[in-house]
C-alpha positions in Angstrom: 9.9 3.3 12.4 7.4 0.8 11.2 5.9 3.5 8.9 9.2 4.2 7.5 9.7 0.5 6.9 6.3 0.0 5.3 6.9 3.1 3.1 10.2 1.6 1.8 9.0 -1.8 1.4 5.7 -1.3 -0.7 5.8 2.1 -2.6 9.6 1.7 -2.7 9.5 -1.9 -4.3 6.7 -0.8 -6.8 8.8 2.3 -7.8 11.7 0.2 -8.2 10.0 -2.4 -10.4 8.4 0.2 -12.5 11.5 2.2 -13.3 13.4 -1.2 -14.2 10.2 -2.1 -16.4 10.6 1.3 -18.3 14.4 0.9 -18.5 14.4 -2.7 -19.8 11.7 -2.1 -22.1 13.8 0.4 -24.0 17.3 -1.5 -23.8 18.0 -3.9 -26.9 19.6 -6.6 -24.7 18.8 -10.3 -24.5 16.4 -11.3 -22.1 18.8 -13.2 -19.8 21.0 -10.2 -19.6 18.0 -8.0 -18.9 16.9 -10.5 -15.9 20.3 -10.6 -14.3 20.9 -6.9 -14.5 17.4 -6.3 -13.1 18.0 -8.7 -10.1 21.2 -7.1 -9.4 20.1 -3.3 -9.9 16.7 -3.8 -8.5 18.1 -5.1 -5.2 20.5 -2.1 -5.0 18.1 0.4 -6.0 15.5 -0.8 -3.7 18.0 -0.9 -0.8 18.7 2.7 -1.7 15.0 3.7 -1.6 14.7 1.9 1.8 17.8 3.9 3.3 16.5 7.2 2.0 13.1 6.5 3.7 14.9 5.7 6.9 17.1 8.9 6.6 13.8 11.3 6.5 12.0 12.4 9.8 8.7 10.6 9.0 7.2 8.5 6.4 5.1 11.2 4.9 8.0 13.1 3.6 9.1 10.1 1.7 5.6 9.4 0.5 5.2 12.7 -1.0 8.2 11.9 -3.1 7.6 8.4 -3.9 3.9 8.6 -4.8 4.3 11.1 -7.6 7.2 9.2 -9.0 5.4 6.0 -8.9 2.5 7.6 -10.7 4.6 9.1 -13.4 6.6 5.9 -14.0 3.4 3.7 -13.9 1.8 6.2 -16.5 5.1 5.7 -18.5 4.6 2.0 -18.3 1.0 2.2 -19.5 2.0 4.4 -22.4 5.0 2.3 -23.6 3.2 -1.1 -23.2 0.0 -0.1 -25.2 
């Protein structure tokens, strides 16, 4: 149970933040709108990732999906910011 919690907390949070950075870099909204939307959507998305991690048998199953997505999203962040 603790391994599922740790998997949802740390890689799940990093993935959520990384995806939101990619999304909000492309959207032409005002900064305050991006901030409010990011807070609301980020909490819901992170909760969804946490729930998904708990629904699997063990933490390794979720890590096999979360880490490739995190690496892909981080590379996209790096490419868009440079």
